[in-house]
C-alpha positions, -999 to +999 in steps of 0.1 A: -237-780+244-213-765+219-242-747+202-251-731+235-216-719+241-213-705+206-246-687+209-235-673+242-204-659+227-224-644+198-247-628+223-218-614+242-203-599+210-236-585+199-240-568+233-205-554+231-211-542+195-245-527+203-240-502+222-117-493+290-063-499+328-065-462+328-063-442+296-029-425+289-046-395+274-056-363+291-090-364+307-114-335+302-137-330+332-171-315+326-175-280+341-188-281+376-210-250+373-222-249+337-242-220+324-278-230+323-294-228+289-332-226+289-350-249+264-372-229+241-399-251+224-395-235+190-357-239+192-357-277+195-341-282+161-313-258+170-308-275+203-306-309+187-282-296+161-260-282+189-258-316+206-251-334+173-224-310+165-203-325+193-203-359+177-170-375+166-165-373+128-144-402+115-138-426+086-121-453+107-116-460+144-092-484+160-097-491+197-079-513+223-091-518+258-091-540+289-125-554+297-143-572+325-170-594+311-197-608+334-222-633+319-245-644+346-221-651+375-192-660+352-167-631+352-136-629+330-109-602+323-100-599+286-084-576+261-106-563+233-096-549+199-123-530+181-120-516+145-147-497+127-150-486+091-178-460+092-211-474+080-195-505+067-179-528+092-173-534+129-146-559+138-141-573+173-114-596+188-116-609+223-083-622+239-078-639+273-052-627+297-029-656+286-028-640+251-052-667+236-078-652+213-112-665+224-134-651+197-136-629+167-165-612+150-173-590+120-205-571+119-219-554+088-252-536+082-268-569+070-246-597+083-229-612+114-198-635+114-185-652+145-155-674+151-153-693+184-117-704+188-122-723+220-149-745+206-135-744+170-169-734+156-181-705+135-214-689+126-228-668+098-260-650+105-281-622+091-281-590+111-317-598+121-303-627+143-297-602+171-335-595+173-338-627+193-319-608+220-327-571+214-354-548+201-358-544+164-348-508+166-312-518+171-293-514+139-257-512+126-256-474+129-269-474+164-241-499+174-215-477+156-227-446+175-225-463+208-189-473+202-180-438+191-197-421+220-220-403+196-256-394+196-280-419+181-295-405+149-328-423+152-335-406+185-322-371+176-355-360+161-380-332+168-406-357+180-383-366+210-386-348+243-356-326+250-353-308+283-328-296+308-326-313+342-302-302+369-282-282+343-278-309+317-297-320+286-320-350+287-334-366+255-362-392+258-389-408+238-407-440+227-404-457+193-420-491+185-422-502+222-386-491+228-383-464+254-350-444+252-334-419+274-300-402+268-283-379+293-256-354+282-229-340+304-219-303+306-195-309+277-226-317+257-214-353+252-235-383+259-229-396+294-256-423+296-281-440+273-308-464+285-330-485+262-360-504+276-385-527+259-410-536+287-430-559+265-400-580+256-384-578+291-353-563+276-332-535+291-300-520+281-278-492+296-245-478+285-225-454+307-195-434+295-167-424+317-145-393+314-138-379+279-104-375+264-094-351+235-093-367+201-086-344+171-110-315+175-136-333+196-138-357+225-139-395+229-149-416+260-120-432+278-143-459+291-177-474+289-199-497+309-227-518+294-255-535+314-278-557+294-308-578+304-329-600+281-354-621+302-332-639+327-300-634+307-277-607+321-245-594+307-222-567+321-193-553+302-168-527+316-142-515+291-113-491+297-097-480+265-059-479+265-054-469+229-077-448+206-067-441+170-089-423+144-086-423+106-058-448+105-055-477+080-075-507+094-081-543+082-107-568+092-091-603+091-116-631+094-107-666+081-121-699+092-099-730+094-113-760+076-115-780+109-140-755+124-177-766+125-205-744+112-231-737+138-266-732+124 
């Protein structure tokens, strides 16, 4: 029983990491009547570069948000802290309304660490552990890009389809059974990304809310995640209340001796 609970929390954190209370920052609304830009086939590299140029450049990110988590029919409201050191670590802490930390996780390009404070258990897994729940195309950099509201490098390639539909860019394609589709708003920022692996009965969708100014670019003030793997369904709705870029961050993760290792 405890193993099932621990694995459920790990799955939850992986979903949160794979792909926020209203923001106090100014919201930038996409233009209502954007100028239509015709896609020219031999200009696809330039079009892709234009979209990538809107990505947030950062060394560290520190995020705080209020989240609604729905696993199956079990819904909970929590506070989430997320810290990222680019290309190296993602740290997540989930706290209940009463101020009690439920779980903590550290994700690196090759490892996963989870501490379940409610059950007094912890887990150490290779990054490949998440492939029991997701497509093997999911990697650390993809998770990092989703948190930052950036384009996903593996999809921003000339072999992808890039078109304009109803005045906005749409990027789509298929790689190793994973169908992907990203919609961009009229600010040229990602508004929605869908991942589907029909063979594995896995589907994933992340939707970004309004964007807020952050340094010389924009950052999403909220995101929604809908994930399905077989009969397992998880919905996450995060509204960010604090967004800091390039500030000192740490990634505390210790395990009390009384905690049991879950294998």
